[in-house]
N, C-alpha and C positions, 0 to 999 in steps of 0.2 A: 468253641472243642468242641462239649456234647456235636450238638449241629453238625459239624464234621463227620464222629461217632457216629451217628445212627443215619449219617449219607451215606457214608461206605459199608457199613454192615446192611442195609435198607438196597444198595447197590451189591454186593458180594451174597446176596439171601437170591437178590433176583436171574444175577451169572450163573446159580444155582439151578434155578428153578427151572431158567432154559434152555443149562443143557443138560437133563431129566428129561424135558415135555419132549429134548429133542428127540431123544434116550425111545422114550416109552412111544413116540410117536412114530419111528422105525420098528418098533421090535411088535407093533399095530398092525403097522403096513404086513408087516412079514407075514406074521400071522396069519394076516386075510388074505394076504396074498397065497398063501402054502392054501388056504380050506380050496380058495377057489385053483390051481392048479389043475389043472384037463389039460391034456393033450385032444385037440384037440385035431385029426385026421382032414386033409385037402385044405388046407387054408389057402385060401388068395393071397397073396400081400398084401391086399390092399388092405384084409382083414387082423392083418397082423398091426401095419401102417394105426389104426384106428385104434386098434387093441393099445398100443404106443403112446396115441393120443389120449387113452383115458387116462392112463396112471400117475402122464406129465402134469395133467390137472390137478388129476384127486393130492398129488404131493402139493401141487402151487397152494389148492386150499387146504390143505392140511398147515404147510406154513404161513398162508396170508391166517387162520383160526391161532396160531402159537400168538406171530406176532401181535396182533387184534385185546389180544387176550393181557400180552409183557405190557402195550400201553396204555393198555385201561389199570392195570396194575401202576407203573410207574404216576400215574395221573396222581390215583389216586395217594399219594403219597406226598 
């Protein structure tokens, strides 16, 4: 019974951590984006495409980092 309660408490903590980490990551990304937001006149379409790819890769990296930390935390229990 105690093991089940402990397991459930740890799972709830990990779920909260995951949710809060995602929120903080989104806030961080939004703040960084605001600081980098500069209008660049006469941008070519390929430059906009490259910027979109960079943003997508950045989000994927942050998600991968988060998932790695979560897995490491789960493995430690």
